[in-house]
C-alpha positions as semicolon CSV with decimal commas, in nm:
position;residue;x (nm);y (nm);z (nm)
1;M;8,136;11,090;9,726
2;R;7,876;10,820;9,731
3;R;7,809;10,585;9,949
4;M;7,700;10,218;9,851
5;G;7,506;9,926;10,003
6;Q;7,434;9,651;9,843
7;V;7,302;9,279;9,963
8;I;7,266;8,938;9,846
9;R;7,220;8,612;10,016
10;L;7,513;8,357;10,086
11;R;7,468;7,970;9,976
12;V;7,486;7,789;10,290
13;E;7,701;7,507;10,098
14;K;7,940;7,781;9,950
15;R;8,018;7,969;10,282
16;D;8,343;7,826;10,346
17;E;8,455;7,855;9,985
18;Y;8,335;8,215;9,973
19;L;8,503;8,308;10,302
20;A;8,866;8,142;10,170
21;L;8,791;8,324;9,847
22;H;8,783;8,693;10,030
23;S;9,044;8,578;10,306
24;Q;9,299;8,652;10,054
25;P;9,148;8,846;9,736
26;W;9,333;8,851;9,423
27;P;9,528;9,169;9,398
28;G;9,440;9,221;9,030
29;V;9,080;9,233;9,111
30;L;9,161;9,498;9,360
31;E;9,360;9,718;9,207
32;T;9,076;9,720;8,908
33;L;8,810;9,817;9,221
34;R;9,031;10,089;9,298
35;A;9,109;10,218;8,942
36;A;8,712;10,221;8,905
37;H;8,740;10,479;9,212
38;I;8,567;10,218;9,444
39;Q;8,746;10,336;9,817
40;N;8,632;10,142;10,160
41;Y;8,494;9,867;10,048
42;S;8,352;9,643;10,302
43;I;8,160;9,304;10,318
44;F;7,964;9,193;10,626
45;L;7,805;8,849;10,661
46;H;7,469;8,773;10,918
47;A;7,352;8,432;10,929
48;D;7,328;8,374;10,541
49;L;7,311;8,772;10,455
50;L;7,614;8,940;10,283
51;F;7,593;9,339;10,306
52;A;7,864;9,507;10,129
53;Y;7,930;9,871;10,165
54;F;8,184;10,101;9,977
55;E;8,227;10,450;9,835
56;Y;8,220;10,565;9,496
57;H;8,422;10,865;9,430
58;G;8,457;10,877;9,025
59;T;8,253;11,101;8,781
60;D;8,124;10,820;8,557
61;W;7,931;10,509;8,748
62;D;7,854;10,332;8,421
63;A;8,201;10,372;8,244
64;D;8,329;10,283;8,598
65;Q;8,154;9,948;8,609
66;A;8,194;9,863;8,264
67;A;8,558;9,883;8,316
68;V;8,525;9,640;8,605
69;A;8,290;9,416;8,428
70;A;8,539;9,392;8,098
71;D;8,804;9,315;8,316
72;P;8,946;8,927;8,257
73;E;9,064;8,894;8,593
74;T;8,771;9,027;8,765
75;R;8,543;8,832;8,542
76;A;8,746;8,505;8,658
77;W;8,713;8,601;9,000
78;W;8,310;8,644;8,944
79;Q;8,305;8,272;8,830
80;L;8,426;8,177;9,152
81;T;8,232;8,373;9,401
82;D;7,905;8,426;9,150
83;P;7,781;8,047;9,221
84;C;7,850;8,090;9,624
85;Q;7,565;8,378;9,614
86;M;7,188;8,381;9,518
87;P;7,028;8,709;9,442
88;L;6,756;8,842;9,645
89;E;6,415;8,848;9,481
90;S;6,364;9,207;9,589
91;A;6,660;9,292;9,370
92;R;6,603;9,521;9,062
93;A;6,615;9,397;8,707
94;G;6,952;9,347;8,621
95;E;7,111;9,323;8,949
96;H;7,302;9,049;9,112
97;W;7,360;9,242;9,430
98;A;7,070;9,424;9,541
99;S;7,093;9,785;9,596
100;M;7,015;9,952;9,911
101;D;6,885;10,303;9,977
102;A;7,058;10,506;10,234
103;V;6,840;10,646;10,521
104;F;7,055;10,764;10,746
105;Y;7,410;10,898;10,780
106;L;7,600;11,028;11,076
107;E;7,858;11,276;10,987
């Protein structure tokens, strides 16, 4: 299992829209994430920063992420959520959400 942390900025003027969307996420999007071996997915908000945490239980991250990206319902969801977000300048090339390195874990 791989623990993942990501961060992105929330556009202040889109805060209410983003929170409303995530108060009732689309069931098909959630099922696509589960099928891609993603569990324990949480998104936290602090000021204008969104922090996502999830656990990946699969064996082929690239293939699972490609399947998520190919899902029509997930793509429609992203058309609503992406305009609410602003990638950080520190995001790596090709990243929307900036990946974070784990530095501590208490078991």
